[in-house]
N, C-alpha and C positions, 0 to 999 in steps of 0.2 A: 673063145679063144683070145687070148692077150694079143696087145699091139706093143711095141717097144715105142713107145712117144719120142724119147729123143733122138733115136734113128729117125724116125718119121719128121721131124721138125728139122733133122741134118738134110732132110732131102727135099726143102722146099728148093722151087726152082728146076726140079728134076721132072721129067715125063712120066707120064702114067706106068708105061711100059717098063721103064727101068726101073720104077719102086716096085712094079709086079714082078718082074725079073728079080730082083732083090731078096723076095720072100717077105717084104713087109708087112703087105696085107695078108689077113688069115682066111679071105676068099676073093674070088674074080669078078665080082661084081663090076660091071664098067660105069664110068661116071655118065650122067643124063643130064640132059639142059633142055629148056624149051626153045623151038626153033627159033631161030634169030638172036639169041641171048649170046653176048661174049663168053658165057661161065658154065660151066658145067660142075655139078656136083654129085659127091657119094656120101651118102648118109649110113653110117656104119654103126646103126643103131645100139645093138648089144654090146658094141666097146664104148660106146657114148663119145664118138667122133664124129666130125662133120668135115669133110673135105672140100676145097673149092678149087679147079682147074680152069686155066683158061682156055676156050673152046680151040683155039689155034694151037696145035702142038699137043694139047692135054698136059700142060704143065701146072704142075701142083702150087698153087698160088696162096692158098691159108688152111690154117688147120684149126677147128674148134672144137675143144676138150668141154664135154658138157658134164661139170661137176655135181649140179643139180639139175632134176630131169622131171619137172612140176608131173606131167601125168603119171608118173610111176611114183610111188609110194616108196618109203625107205629104200631109194635109189643110192646104189654105192658103187664111184666110179672104179671099172674092174681092171683099169691098168696101171701100172707103176708111173707116177708122174717125174718128171724130171725135178733133180734136187734144185733147189730146197721146197718145190712144191709139198702141199699137202692135200689130202684129200676134204679136208673139213677148213676153210681158210676163212676170216675175217678180214676187214678192210684196216683196222687196225694191226694185225699181223702181216699184213702184205707190207704196209708203208714201215712196220719196226724191220721187216726182213729185207726189202728192196728200196728202201729211201723214198723219198717225195716223187713221185710220177713225173714223168716229163709234161704231160697235160692231163686236165680232168675236165670230166663234163659231168655238172650236177645232177641228182636225182630230178626228174620230170614226169608228167602226166600227160599222154596224148591218147584222145580219142577214149577217156575213161580206162587206158592202162596205164600203170603205174610200172617206171622203170627207174632203179637205183643208179648210183655214180657209175662211172665208167673212167677208168685211169689206163694212161698208156705209158709202158718203159721200155727203153733200149735194151735189148739182149747181147750180152759180149761172146765172144770165141765160137761164131759160127761160121760158116763159109762166106755166108753173103750178111750186110746190115740186117737185123731183124729186131721186129717189134711185136712185145708182148702186149696186147688188150686184155683188161681183165674188168669183166660186169659185174656189177654185185646185182643182190636183190634187196627189197625195200629196208631188210635188215642189216643190211652190208656185210651178208656171207657172201661168198665168191659163188657165180652161178655158172659163167664159162672163163675159158682162158683160151686166149685166139692169139695165133702166132702167122705173122706176116711179113714180107719184106718191107722194109721199111721205105722203099720206092715205091710202094704202092699206097701210101699212106693219104687219105681223103680228109683229114682233120680241118 
């Protein structure tokens, strides 16, 4: 089943119950988390979506779209992306489309694990200030796109 990603983004800051009642989730799995953690999460693996909630009030605080899913060969993100995003994007295409990022972190290797660039962009026309964080692989192809309230940034 597909998820309307733009509708989901427009519900950042809403409670899990409100989002569930609105019929945005394709199933009723509840978010879970480790005891004592301030966060809960909901992995929607088939949909390529990872959601993070504040434990207090179960408020949606971030949405991560997995455009590449390394363990699965030939993975294709199964949902429609908000315009102008595409399912296969390069860093050059992202910069040509969105302009220069507000901030970037260059590639690095941590404990033999290589990570590509991370770019941050402000997103307009939402009910609250939203930031889009794009993570690339080492070939500068988009791996994930995360949406979160700008007030939650910790760069």
